[in-house]
LOFI-907927 format. One line per field, with one value per residue: residue number from 1; residue in one letter; chain; y, x, z of N, C-alpha, C, CB in turn. Coordinates in steps of 0.2 Angstrom, whole numbers, plus 5000, padded with zeros to 4 digits. Each point is the difference from the previous one (the first is absolute). Glycine has a CB too. Layout:
% residues N
i	NUM_...
aa	A_...
ch	A_...
ny	Y_...
nx	X_...
nz	Z_...
cay	Y_...
cax	X_...
caz	Z_...
cy	Y_...
cx	X_...
cz	Z_...
cby	Y_...
cbx	X_...
cbz	Z_...
***
This chain:
% residues 113
i	1_2_3_4_5_6_7_8_9_10_11_12_13_14_15_16_17_18_19_20_21_22_23_24_25_26_27_28_29_30_31_32_33_34_35_36_37_38_39_40_41_42_43_44_45_46_47_48_49_50_51_52_53_54_55_56_57_58_59_60_61_62_63_64_65_66_67_68_69_70_71_72_73_74_75_76_77_78_79_80_81_82_83_84_85_86_87_88_89_90_91_92_93_94_95_96_97_98_99_100_101_102_103_104_105_106_107_108_109_110_111_112_113
aa	M_A_K_H_L_P_Y_R_A_T_T_S_S_G_N_M_F_D_F_E_F_P_L_H_E_E_T_V_S_P_V_T_V_S_N_L_L_G_A_V_L_A_A_L_D_R_E_I_S_L_I_G_Q_V_G_N_G_D_V_L_Q_A_M_T_M_A_L_A_V_R_T_R_M_L_P_G_N_T_A_Q_L_D_P_L_V_S_A_L_L_Q_A_A_L_A_A_P_V_T_P_A_E_G_N_L_P_P_D_G_T_R_D_M_H
ch	A_A_A_A_A_A_A_A_A_A_A_A_A_A_A_A_A_A_A_A_A_A_A_A_A_A_A_A_A_A_A_A_A_A_A_A_A_A_A_A_A_A_A_A_A_A_A_A_A_A_A_A_A_A_A_A_A_A_A_A_A_A_A_A_A_A_A_A_A_A_A_A_A_A_A_A_A_A_A_A_A_A_A_A_A_A_A_A_A_A_A_A_A_A_A_A_A_A_A_A_A_A_A_A_A_A_A_A_A_A_A_A_A
ny	5459_5003_5007_4986_5008_4983_5004_4987_5005_4994_4998_5006_4984_5005_5004_5004_5007_4999_5014_4997_5017_4999_5011_5009_4997_5010_4988_5015_4986_4984_5007_5007_4987_4993_5011_5000_4985_5000_5012_4993_4987_5007_5008_4987_4993_5012_4999_4985_5001_5011_4993_4986_4994_5009_4993_4994_5012_5009_4998_5004_5013_5006_4997_5009_5013_5001_5001_5013_5008_4998_5005_5014_5003_5001_5016_4994_5004_4992_4997_4994_4993_4990_4992_5000_4993_4989_4996_4998_4990_4990_4998_4995_4989_4993_4997_4985_4998_4988_4997_5001_4985_5001_5007_4993_4994_5016_4991_5000_5008_5001_4990_4989_5001
nx	4458_4993_5015_5001_5009_5006_4999_5011_4992_5015_4989_5012_4998_5008_4984_5004_4985_5004_4991_4995_5000_4987_5012_4986_4997_5010_5013_5008_5006_4993_5013_4992_4992_5013_5006_4987_5000_5015_4998_4988_5008_5012_4991_4993_5014_5006_4988_5001_5016_4996_4987_5008_4989_4993_4986_5002_4992_5013_5002_4985_5000_5013_4994_4987_5008_5009_4987_4995_5013_4999_4985_5003_5013_4990_4999_4985_4987_5004_4991_5013_5007_4989_4999_5016_5002_4989_5007_5014_4994_4993_5014_5008_4989_5000_5017_4997_5007_5008_5002_5014_4996_5002_4986_5006_4985_4998_5010_5015_5010_5007_5002_4992_5013
nz	3637_5015_5000_5008_5010_4997_5016_5003_5014_5005_5013_5008_4993_4986_4996_4985_5000_4983_5004_4985_5007_4989_4996_5004_4984_5008_5002_4997_5002_4999_5007_5010_5005_5004_5008_5010_5003_5005_5009_5007_5004_5006_5011_5005_5003_5009_5010_5003_5005_5012_5006_5003_4995_4988_5006_4985_5007_5000_4985_4996_5008_4993_4986_5002_5006_4987_4991_5009_4998_4984_4998_5007_4990_4987_4998_5001_5004_5015_4987_4992_5012_5003_4987_4999_5014_4997_4987_5007_5011_4989_4992_5013_5004_4985_4999_4996_5015_4992_5018_4991_4998_5017_5007_5013_5000_5001_5010_4991_5009_4986_5012_4989_4990
cay	4994_5002_4998_4997_5000_4994_5002_4995_5002_4995_5001_4999_4993_4998_4998_5005_5000_5003_5004_5002_5006_5004_5007_5004_5002_5007_5000_5003_4996_4994_4999_5005_4996_4994_5003_5003_4994_4997_5005_5000_4993_5000_5005_4997_4995_5003_5002_4994_4997_5004_4999_4994_4997_5005_4997_5001_5005_5006_5001_5002_5006_5005_5000_5003_5007_5003_5001_5005_5007_5002_5002_5007_5005_5001_5005_4997_4999_4994_4996_4996_4996_4995_4994_4997_4996_4994_4995_4997_4996_4994_4996_4998_4994_4995_4998_4993_4999_4993_4998_4996_4993_5000_5005_4997_5001_5006_4999_4997_5004_4998_4995_4994_4998
cax	5003_5001_5007_5001_5007_5002_5004_5001_5001_5003_4999_5006_5002_5003_4995_5000_4994_5000_4994_4999_4996_4998_5001_4995_5001_5004_5007_5005_5007_5000_5006_4999_4995_5004_5005_4997_4998_5006_5002_4995_5000_5007_5000_4996_5004_5005_4996_4998_5005_5002_4995_4999_4994_4995_4994_4999_4995_5003_5003_4995_4997_5005_5000_4994_5000_5005_4996_4995_5004_5003_4994_4998_5006_5000_4995_4995_4994_4999_4994_5003_5006_4998_4999_5006_5004_4996_5001_5007_5001_4997_5003_5006_4999_4998_5006_5002_5006_5002_5005_5005_5001_5004_4999_4998_4993_4999_5002_5007_5006_5005_5004_4998_5003
caz	5004_5007_5002_5007_5003_5003_5006_5004_5007_5004_5007_5004_5001_4993_4995_4994_4997_4994_4998_4994_5002_4994_5000_4997_4993_5000_5003_4996_5000_5004_5003_5006_5004_5003_5005_5006_5004_5004_5006_5006_5003_5003_5006_5005_5003_5004_5006_5004_5003_5006_5005_5003_4999_4998_4997_4993_4999_5001_4993_4995_5002_4998_4993_4997_5003_4995_4994_5001_5000_4994_4996_5002_4999_4993_4998_4997_5003_5003_4997_4995_5002_5005_4996_4996_5005_5001_4994_5000_5005_4999_4995_5002_5004_4996_4996_5000_5004_5000_5004_4997_5002_5005_5006_5007_5002_5004_5007_5000_5000_4995_5004_4999_4994
cy	5003_4998_4997_5001_4994_5002_4994_5003_4994_5001_4999_4993_4997_4998_5005_4999_5004_5003_5002_5006_5003_5008_5004_5003_5006_4999_5003_4996_4994_4999_5004_4996_4995_5002_5003_4995_4997_5005_5000_4993_5000_5004_4996_4994_5002_5002_4995_4996_5004_5000_4994_4997_5005_4996_5002_5006_5007_5003_5002_5007_5006_5001_5004_5007_5004_5002_5006_5007_5002_5002_5007_5005_5002_5006_4996_5000_4993_4995_4996_4996_4994_4993_4997_4996_4994_4994_4997_4995_4993_4996_4997_4993_4994_4997_4993_5000_4993_4999_4996_4993_5000_5004_4996_5001_5007_5000_4997_5006_4998_4995_4993_4996_5001
cx	5001_5008_5000_5007_5001_5004_5001_5002_5003_4999_5006_5002_5002_4994_4999_4993_5000_4993_5000_4995_4997_5002_4995_5002_5004_5007_5005_5006_4999_5006_5000_4995_5004_5005_4997_4997_5005_5002_4995_5001_5007_5000_4995_5003_5005_4996_4998_5006_5003_4995_5000_4993_4994_4994_4998_4994_5003_5004_4995_4997_5005_5000_4994_5000_5005_4997_4995_5004_5002_4995_4998_5005_4999_4995_4994_4994_4999_4995_5003_5006_4998_4998_5006_5005_4997_5001_5007_5001_4996_5003_5007_4999_4997_5005_5001_5006_5001_5005_5006_5001_5006_4999_4998_4992_5000_5003_5007_5005_5006_5005_4998_5004_5007
cz	5007_5002_5007_5003_5004_5006_5004_5007_5004_5007_5004_5001_4993_4996_4995_4997_4994_4998_4993_5001_4994_5001_4998_4993_4999_5004_4996_4999_5004_5004_5007_5005_5004_5005_5006_5004_5004_5005_5006_5004_5004_5007_5005_5004_5005_5007_5004_5003_5006_5005_5003_4998_4998_4997_4993_4999_5001_4994_4995_5002_4998_4993_4997_5002_4995_4993_5000_5000_4994_4995_5001_4998_4992_4999_4996_5004_5003_4997_4993_5002_5004_4996_4996_5005_5002_4995_4999_5006_4999_4994_5002_5005_4996_4995_5001_5004_5000_5005_4997_5003_5006_5006_5006_5001_5005_5007_5000_5000_4995_5004_4999_4994_5000
cby	4994_4998_5010_4992_5013_4993_5012_4992_5008_4998_4996_5011_4999_4996_4994_4999_4999_4993_5004_4989_5002_4992_4997_5004_4994_5006_4989_5011_5010_4995_4999_5011_5003_4994_5003_5010_4998_4994_5007_5008_4995_4998_5010_5003_4994_5004_5010_4999_4995_5007_5008_5002_4990_5009_5000_4988_4992_4997_4992_4988_4994_4998_4989_4989_4996_4994_4987_4992_4997_4992_4988_4995_4995_4988_5009_4994_5008_5006_5009_5009_5010_5009_5005_5010_5011_5007_5007_5011_5010_5006_5008_5012_5008_5006_5011_4997_5010_4999_5000_5011_4995_4997_5009_5002_4987_5003_4999_4990_5003_5011_5009_5003_5001
cbx	5005_4988_5004_4991_4999_5000_4995_5004_4990_5009_4988_4997_4992_5010_4994_5012_4994_5009_4999_5002_5007_4990_5012_4998_4990_4989_4996_4996_5006_4993_5006_5003_4990_4998_5007_4997_4991_5003_5006_4992_4993_5006_5002_4990_4998_5007_4996_4990_5003_5006_4993_5008_5004_5008_4996_5003_4992_5001_5010_4998_4993_5007_5007_4994_4997_5009_5002_4992_5004_5009_4997_4993_5007_5003_5009_5007_4995_5004_4992_4997_5006_4996_4988_4999_5004_4992_4991_5004_5001_4989_4995_5005_4997_4989_5005_4994_4999_4997_4992_5006_4997_5008_4996_5012_4997_4990_4988_4996_4997_4999_5002_4989_4990
cbz	4990_5003_4993_4996_5001_4990_5000_4991_4999_4991_4999_5006_5009_5006_5009_4998_5011_4996_5012_4994_5010_4999_4999_5012_4997_4999_5006_5004_4998_4991_4989_4993_4992_4990_4990_4994_4991_4990_4991_4993_4991_4988_4993_4993_4989_4990_4994_4992_4988_4993_4993_5009_5007_4997_5011_4998_5004_5012_5003_4998_5009_5010_5000_5000_5012_5007_4997_5006_5012_5002_5000_5009_5009_4997_4999_4993_4992_5011_5005_4993_5001_5008_4999_4992_5004_5007_4994_4995_5008_5003_4992_5000_5009_5001_4999_4990_5007_4987_5010_4998_4988_4992_4992_5004_4999_4993_5004_4993_5012_4994_5009_5005_4994
***
């Protein structure tokens, strides 16, 4: 049976999104995966709050570059690692996500409610 990681993300405007991420069959600790995901997103939120207005493309580019850097830091054959990382990214992007009831429209602000 495939394992999944439920994860709730909350935006700075208070919108919530529930994810159901598939876990790789060789995942050692779903708890560690969840904790690391939360830590990465929290660090990203802290940095963005210090920088101010940041383009979404810039954030995505930095995150994918971080994934590339971390992948190259791992020991192993890049011919084996690269397909694994690509498969993990594709699985994460394809994970079901459900916006929570009461979320604001993308152009709305919490001040409206």
